C-alpha positions, 0 to 999 in steps of 0.5 A: 106711294107719296102724297102730292099737295098741289098749290096753285099760283095767284088768282087760281084755285084747286080747279087749276090741277083738274088735268094733272090730278088723274095722271098722278092718281093713275100712278097710284099716288095720293093727290091733294090740290089745294085752294089757298084762302081768299081764293076761288071757293074760299073768296072772302076769307082774310088772308095774308102771306102767313095764312097761305103758309098755314093753309098748306101746313094745316092740309098736311096735318089735317089729312095726316100725310106723310111722304109729301111732295109739295108742289107750288106754282108761280106765286105759291112757291113763296108760301110752299117754300116756307111751309116746306120748312115747317112740315118736317119729317113729313116732307119728301121733296119740294117742287117749285113750278116756274115759281118765285122762291121765298127770301127771308124778309122780302115779299112776293110783290117786292121786285114788282112795284106795279103790283103794289100800285095795282092794289092801291087802285083795286081796294087791296086785291090783285085783279084777275088778268085779261085774256091777253096776259096768257097769250104766248104760253102755248095755251088754246083759246078754250084754255085761256077762256077757262082760266079768265072765267074761273080766276078770282081776285087775289088778297093783296096782303099775301103779296105784300107781307114778307116771307119768314124763313128759319133756315136756308132753302139749300137745306130743302130737297127740291126740284125747280121747274123752269117753263121756258124755251131752252135758251132761257136761264132761271133767275140767279138765286135759283141758278146758284142753288142748282149750280151748288148741287142743292137743287135739281133743274128740270126744263119744260119747253112750254109757257108759265101755266103747264098745268093747262098747256102740258098736263100729262108732261107736267105729271110726269115731271112731278112723278119723276121728282118724287122718284118714280 
């Protein structure tokens, strides 16, 4: 048995994994979807980038988990990649789900100046996205409505504070799941890790939110990454 820690992307909470959790549990594994500080039911808690890293580490230690498969979606790839270093021998595998990956000294918002501009306009938070943001990602109208209704503002400091890594990401046993049409390629940093044989690349022909659009297929991808 392995223990999946499922960390959702920006603006989302543990609820985002509701359609994936039953498939993983049916396979006999521990499953622990995690809401990061300042989001969903944890709104109002102050949070910076290292808070989110510590949220993940604390969950693993609080539950005394071993054989951890750590899954970070979208934004959450950045804190998950840092936490993976700090979990040590409790970690079995890391899955970066269509996510950013941490670069020492760089922030999530670094490549996208418009995010920082949005934070200035919105009192330091990244506002929930409108329904139009989710178009073209294989989601039904009902799924989009659910995401929009349940999303919460994202704490800005988690997006602008730099990642802190003590070693290369190539040291992690990891799978990168690219959610895109077959013709698309991962970003250069991910492509290099895959080309050098450090990470495995898995493709899903769906949009950026596969936990909603393809939950059963995503669960199987995660089980495969865990060695099932």
